[in-house]
Residue, then its C-alpha position, 0 to 999 in steps of 0.5 A: e262333783v261329777a265323776k268321769e271315767p272312760l268305760l270302754r273303746v270299741p273300733i270302728v270298721v267298714a264293711l265291704p263286698e268281698t269283691h271290692p279292691l280295698a277288700p285284700r288289705a289289712r286296713v282301709p283308709l276311709r278317705a279312699l271311700k270317698e266316692e263310695p255310696f254308704l248304707l248308714l245309721p239313721k241319726d235318730f235311731l242311735p245318736p251317740l253311734y252315728e256322731a261318731f261315725m260323722e266325727v270319723f268322716r269329718r277327720a277324714g275330709f268329706a261328707p259321705k254319699v248316703v244312698r240308704e239309711v239301715a237301722r239293722f245290721s243284718q240289713a245292711v250287710s246284705l245290702v253290701a253283699a249285694g254290691l249296693g254300697v259300704h257301711l260302718t259298724l263296730a268291731p264285735y260284728r267281725v266275729y260273725p260270718h257274712p257271706g260276700v262281705v269282709l269287715r276291715p279296720l279303718e287306717e285311721e284307728a277311729a273307734l266309739e268311746v264311751a265314758l261314765k259320768t256320775p253325780p253324787g246326789l242331792k244328800r250326800p257328799k260322796n258318789e256311791d255309784a259303781v260302774g264297770g265293763e268289759a268289751t269281748p270279741w262276742g259283745g260285752v258285759y256292763v254293770v252299773a250299781d247304785g249304792m242305795g241312798g240312806h244306807r251305810t257305806g252304799e259305795v262299798a255295796s256297789r262296787l262289790a256288786v260290779e266286781t262280782v258280777l264282772a269276775r262271773l261273767s267275763r269269759e270267753e264264751p257269751p254268758s247264758p241267762k242262767d250264768l247272768l242269774e248265778a252272778l247276781e246271786e253271788a253278788t247278793g251273797r257277798i254283799h250280805r256277808e260283807a253287810q254283817r260287818p258293823e261297820n257296813r251293816g245295812m248297806g244295800t245297792t241297785c244292780t243293772v247287767l247288760v250282756l250284749d251277745l251281738p246282735y242280742a242282748l240280756v238285760a238283768 
């Protein structure tokens, strides 16, 4: 059986020139931007995010007038500041200063929604995968662990890895590479201690961590 569960929900916001008539508003109705030129993410650059943007436009009842495709956020905000268009992006970018640009939530409460979908595998009836994540003002921390096939109680090891890393890294400030290394070492130690129990002996897991410190990322 394939397991599905929500992982995170990141609001979609619009970047406007600070002189735009809608810039003073706390929330901007997307339909009010129907005649505006849009700077949009290329479809083949990040298809899930592109489709999320397109769904927002469909719900607003119009197709955007795309004047230029822009893959990098830094380039997009420079073009917005120059008055060449408006741009949809994700909420975490609001924490960065953009001279000449304001970022406003949409009145339509649009968001990029991400979910976990994981099968148990071909040999074992139970799912030994674990996943977790937390969106933060600066980006987020996301962890995927796969209890190693053939090892006893792999699901325990994967759960411990995810719980330990998130508890160590989910904080107000973006973690450093040293913080990331220490979090993985702490998770390894916890799993090793739990593996001394007879019922857990020999358990193990892989663990992959993504730290988003927008516009940068750390992977371990």
